[in-house]
C-alpha positions as semicolon CSV with decimal commas, in nm:
position;residue;x (nm);y (nm);z (nm)
1;M;0,000;0,000;0,000
2;R;0,163;0,326;-0,116
3;T;0,154;0,543;0,193
4;G;0,212;0,909;0,266
5;F;0,277;1,063;0,604
6;V;0,168;1,405;0,735
7;G;0,304;1,557;1,057
8;L;0,670;1,509;1,141
9;G;0,686;1,599;1,508
10;A;0,848;1,398;1,786
11;M;0,621;1,100;1,720
12;G;0,548;1,138;1,350
13;A;0,906;1,142;1,223
14;H;0,975;0,805;1,386
15;M;0,647;0,660;1,257
16;A;0,736;0,773;0,905
17;R;1,075;0,603;0,940
18;N;0,902;0,278;1,036
19;L;0,682;0,294;0,726
20;H;0,994;0,358;0,520
21;R;1,165;0,051;0,670
22;A;0,856;-0,151;0,577
23;G;0,882;-0,033;0,215
24;A;0,546;0,145;0,231
25;L;0,640;0,515;0,243
26;V;0,618;0,709;-0,085
27;G;0,615;1,067;0,041
28;I;0,576;1,308;0,330
29;W;0,440;1,653;0,405
30;N;0,487;1,882;0,702
31;R;0,360;2,231;0,777
32;T;0,721;2,334;0,844
33;A;0,872;2,244;0,508
34;D;1,232;2,229;0,635
35;K;1,148;1,926;0,850
36;A;0,999;1,745;0,554
37;T;1,297;1,826;0,333
38;A;1,545;1,700;0,593
39;L;1,359;1,373;0,653
40;A;1,303;1,317;0,281
41;T;1,678;1,348;0,226
42;E;1,745;1,101;0,507
43;L;1,496;0,847;0,374
44;A;1,542;0,909;0,002
45;T;1,173;0,979;-0,037
46;T;0,971;1,277;-0,167
47;A;0,880;1,585;0,035
48;Y;0,562;1,712;-0,133
49;D;0,492;2,083;-0,162
50;D;0,118;2,043;-0,107
51;L;-0,123;1,793;0,043
52;E;-0,324;1,734;-0,274
53;S;-0,014;1,617;-0,465
54;L;0,085;1,384;-0,182
55;A;-0,267;1,240;-0,171
56;A;-0,270;1,175;-0,546
57;A;0,043;0,958;-0,512
58;C;-0,094;0,742;-0,229
59;D;-0,328;0,457;-0,149
60;A;-0,324;0,564;0,217
61;V;-0,217;0,870;0,414
62;V;-0,127;0,860;0,784
63;L;-0,168;1,177;0,989
64;C;-0,006;1,265;1,320
65;V;-0,076;1,631;1,392
66;S;-0,139;1,831;1,706
67;A;-0,499;1,944;1,732
68;D;-0,854;1,923;1,597
69;G;-0,810;2,225;1,374
70;D;-0,497;2,074;1,222
71;V;-0,681;1,751;1,134
72;R;-0,962;1,946;0,970
73;A;-0,719;2,160;0,771
74;V;-0,514;1,859;0,655
75;M;-0,827;1,672;0,548
76;A;-0,940;1,973;0,346
77;G;-0,604;1,967;0,168
78;L;-0,595;1,592;0,110
79;L;-0,947;1,517;-0,011
80;P;-0,922;1,680;-0,357
81;G;-0,628;1,450;-0,438
82;L;-0,750;1,123;-0,283
83;R;-0,898;0,865;-0,518
84;P;-1,214;0,676;-0,419
85;G;-1,112;0,376;-0,212
86;A;-0,810;0,548;-0,056
87;L;-0,759;0,548;0,320
88;V;-0,687;0,821;0,573
89;I;-0,545;0,692;0,901
90;D;-0,546;0,963;1,166
91;C;-0,304;0,893;1,453
92;S;-0,356;1,238;1,607
93;T;-0,523;1,282;1,945
94;V;-0,836;1,492;1,893
95;G;-1,198;1,495;2,001
96;A;-1,427;1,206;1,913
97;G;-1,661;1,458;1,748
98;T;-1,386;1,567;1,509
99;A;-1,318;1,204;1,422
100;R;-1,684;1,144;1,340
101;D;-1,700;1,463;1,130
102;M;-1,390;1,361;0,930
103;H;-1,526;1,008;0,883
104;A;-1,846;1,150;0,733
105;L;-1,654;1,395;0,515
106;A;-1,426;1,123;0,382
107;R;-1,712;0,879;0,321
108;A;-1,890;1,139;0,108
109;S;-1,586;1,128;-0,123
110;G;-1,563;0,748;-0,121
111;V;-1,257;0,757;0,107
112;G;-1,208;0,545;0,419
113;F;-1,123;0,720;0,746
114;L;-1,004;0,568;1,073
115;D;-0,931;0,744;1,401
116;C;-0,619;0,566;1,528
117;P;-0,467;0,754;1,821
118;V;-0,156;0,598;1,969
119;S;0,008;0,551;2,308
120;G;0,363;0,456;2,398
121;G;0,555;0,780;2,380
122;V;0,849;0,869;2,162
123;E;1,007;0,538;2,261
124;G;0,715;0,341;2,120
125;A;0,710;0,550;1,803
126;R;1,081;0,487;1,751
127;T;1,061;0,109;1,803
128;G;0,728;0,054;1,629
129;S;0,577;-0,077;1,953
130;L;0,291;0,169;1,997
131;A;-0,052;0,073;2,126
132;I;-0,303;0,183;1,862
133;M;-0,675;0,230;1,934
134;V;-0,893;0,228;1,624
135;G;-1,239;0,364;1,550
136;G;-1,425;0,343;1,218
137;D;-1,572;0,083;0,986
138;A;-1,469;-0,277;1,050
139;A;-1,396;-0,340;0,681
140;T;-1,173;-0,032;0,661
141;F;-0,990;-0,147;0,973
142;A;-0,925;-0,490;0,820
143;E;-0,775;-0,320;0,515
144;A;-0,557;-0,088;0,720
145;K;-0,443;-0,330;0,991
146;P;-0,133;-0,464;0,808
147;L;-0,013;-0,105;0,765
148;L;-0,085;-0,018;1,128
149;E;0,116;-0,320;1,240
150;H;0,429;-0,150;1,103
151;L;0,366;0,126;1,358
152;G;0,242;-0,058;1,664
153;R;0,269;-0,385;1,849
154;T;-0,090;-0,373;1,977
155;V;-0,355;-0,270;1,725
156;T;-0,711;-0,291;1,858
157;F;-1,044;-0,216;1,690
158;M;-1,258;-0,030;1,946
159;G;-1,576;0,026;1,746
160;S;-1,740;0,286;1,527
161;S;-1,594;0,623;1,433
162;G;-1,481;0,816;1,741
163;A;-1,424;0,504;1,951
164;G;-1,049;0,521;1,901
165;Q;-1,043;0,876;2,033
166;A;-1,264;0,781;2,329
167;A;-1,018;0,502;2,413
168;K;-0,727;0,747;2,390
169;A;-0,908;0,991;2,619
170;T;-0,940;0,707;2,870
171;N;-0,565;0,650;2,842
172;Q;-0,489;1,019;2,895
173;I;-0,692;1,027;3,216
174;M;-0,493;0,728;3,341
175;C;-0,165;0,897;3,245
176;A;-0,265;1,208;3,440
177;G;-0,321;1,015;3,760
178;I;-0,013;0,798;3,720
179;I;0,230;1,082;3,648
180;Q;0,097;1,274;3,948
181;A;0,140;0,970;4,174
182;V;0,490;0,895;4,045
183;A;0,597;1,258;4,091
184;E;0,461;1,274;4,445
185;A;0,628;0,944;4,534
186;M;0,963;1,052;4,392
187;A;0,948;1,388;4,570
188;F;0,872;1,204;4,895
189;A;1,159;0,959;4,836
190;K;1,402;1,245;4,775
191;A;1,288;1,422;5,092
192;E;1,348;1,100;5,284
193;G;1,704;1,086;5,152
194;L;1,660;0,754;4,971
195;P;1,908;0,638;4,701
196;L;1,688;0,716;4,403
197;D;1,864;0,497;4,146
198;R;1,833;0,188;4,367
199;L;1,477;0,281;4,458
200;I;1,374;0,308;4,092
201;D;1,533;-0,027;4,010
202;T;1,360;-0,200;4,301
203;L;1,014;-0,041;4,284
204;G;1,014;-0,082;3,908
205;K;0,976;-0,453;3,977
206;G;0,707;-0,409;4,243
207;A;0,329;-0,386;4,254
208;G;0,325;-0,008;4,221
209;S;0,528;0,002;3,901
210;S;0,407;0,139;3,568
211;W;0,547;0,244;3,232
212;Y;0,570;0,598;3,359
213;F;0,756;0,498;3,673
214;V;1,013;0,289;3,486
215;N;1,064;0,539;3,204
216;R;1,011;0,876;3,373
217;A;1,118;0,838;3,736
218;P;1,482;0,860;3,614
219;F;1,398;1,203;3,464
220;M;1,275;1,310;3,807
221;A;1,579;1,169;3,985
222;N;1,806;1,369;3,751
223;E;1,575;1,673;3,752
224;R;1,598;1,695;3,374
225;F;1,284;1,660;3,163
226;P;1,361;1,616;2,790
227;A;1,043;1,629;2,586
228;G;0,889;1,288;2,536
229;F;0,527;1,396;2,584
230;R;0,513;1,771;2,626
231;V;0,310;1,936;2,902
232;R;0,131;2,152;2,644
233;L;0,014;1,848;2,449
234;H;-0,115;1,655;2,750
235;D;-0,286;1,976;2,864
236;K;-0,460;1,987;2,526
237;D;-0,560;1,621;2,555
238;L;-0,699;1,662;2,907
239;R;-0,911;1,953;2,787
240;I;-1,060;1,710;2,534
241;C;-1,126;1,468;2,821
242;R;-1,287;1,749;3,022
243;D;-1,520;1,833;2,733
244;M;-1,615;1,470;2,678
245;A;-1,687;1,424;3,051
246;A;-1,892;1,743;3,051
247;A;-2,121;1,585;2,792
248;H;-2,209;1,338;3,070
249;E;-2,247;1,631;3,316
250;V;-1,939;1,509;3,506
251;R;-1,619;1,678;3,626
252;L;-1,325;1,442;3,678
253;P;-1,105;1,533;3,980
254;V;-0,785;1,382;3,835
255;V;-0,831;1,575;3,512
256;E;-0,907;1,901;3,691
257;S;-0,615;1,878;3,935
258;T;-0,370;1,789;3,660
259;L;-0,488;2,075;3,440
260;A;-0,440;2,314;3,732
261;E;-0,082;2,194;3,780
262;Y;-0,007;2,207;3,407
263;A;-0,131;2,567;3,405
264;K;0,134;2,649;3,666
265;L;0,408;2,473;3,469
266;I;0,312;2,650;3,146
267;D;0,298;2,985;3,326
268;E;0,648;2,920;3,466
269;G;0,787;2,843;3,119
270;Y;0,794;2,461;3,133
271;G;0,519;2,387;2,882
272;D;0,756;2,226;2,632
273;E;0,914;1,992;2,886
274;D;0,805;1,633;2,937
275;I;0,501;1,586;3,161
276;S;0,731;1,433;3,422
277;S;0,827;1,795;3,499
278;I;0,519;1,797;3,724
279;Y;0,781;1,669;3,969
280;R;0,896;2,032;3,997
281;L;0,571;2,118;4,173
282;K;0,568;1,807;4,394
283;S;0,927;1,864;4,502
284;A;0,847;2,225;4,584
285;L;0,586;2,107;4,837
286;F;0,863;1,956;5,049
287;A;1,090;2,258;5,006
288;A;0,808;2,486;5,119
289;G;0,770;2,289;5,442
290;K;1,129;2,344;5,550
291;P;1,219;2,629;5,788
């Protein structure tokens, strides 16, 4: 399946490389053209000047962009070039309503559309081991699954259009609670004077472990937070979760508390750090208690 890729950020560039290694990638496009040109040179593929031309060269196009408005704008650019029967596979994290709107828009042009948000961080994107949650038509999923398996180790059909995004929202709520708990625990451990490297190695094998503890507690121990999943992006995702919960007339305490802490981090200039930088705020609680 001749595949194009749109959106070459921290996740997307690695995903495009995995499609290239599988022999599927025929071209790329990025809003910042310099990124596309550099990756095209690396992979000996084509950096297209416009979305319509990329679409015309492809059987499928994978998207990984930042926000709902970006998905809508990219779809508007792709649809004039997509042939009937082509596929759009959207790996962005956006609202379920946007996914359903794009599914309807694509179907009107005879194009398949799947919402396929991913989890697993930059590490999972690099190694092709992402967890991928899929919403859309079952027949379209069956057609796209071999392609998705080049990007992820776990590829799961969740149901009709929007179901993939609802599953990702569930994941983002879990991530909010886990990263808060890990940060509080690590701040407590530091205040107690524990050897953090040995603690991480030991607790990483215990009942309280998680992906975030194993992979992000070392960031906290070193007090350096290179961007894996930026605060600004998780903030955006949790606002989607807040809106979806509001449709049920519910406010979720974990979402609300995490958004409040992210607002502080962004205001202090840490919005482009990894979400593990929430440790800054947890550590400050202990510093504030000292005479």
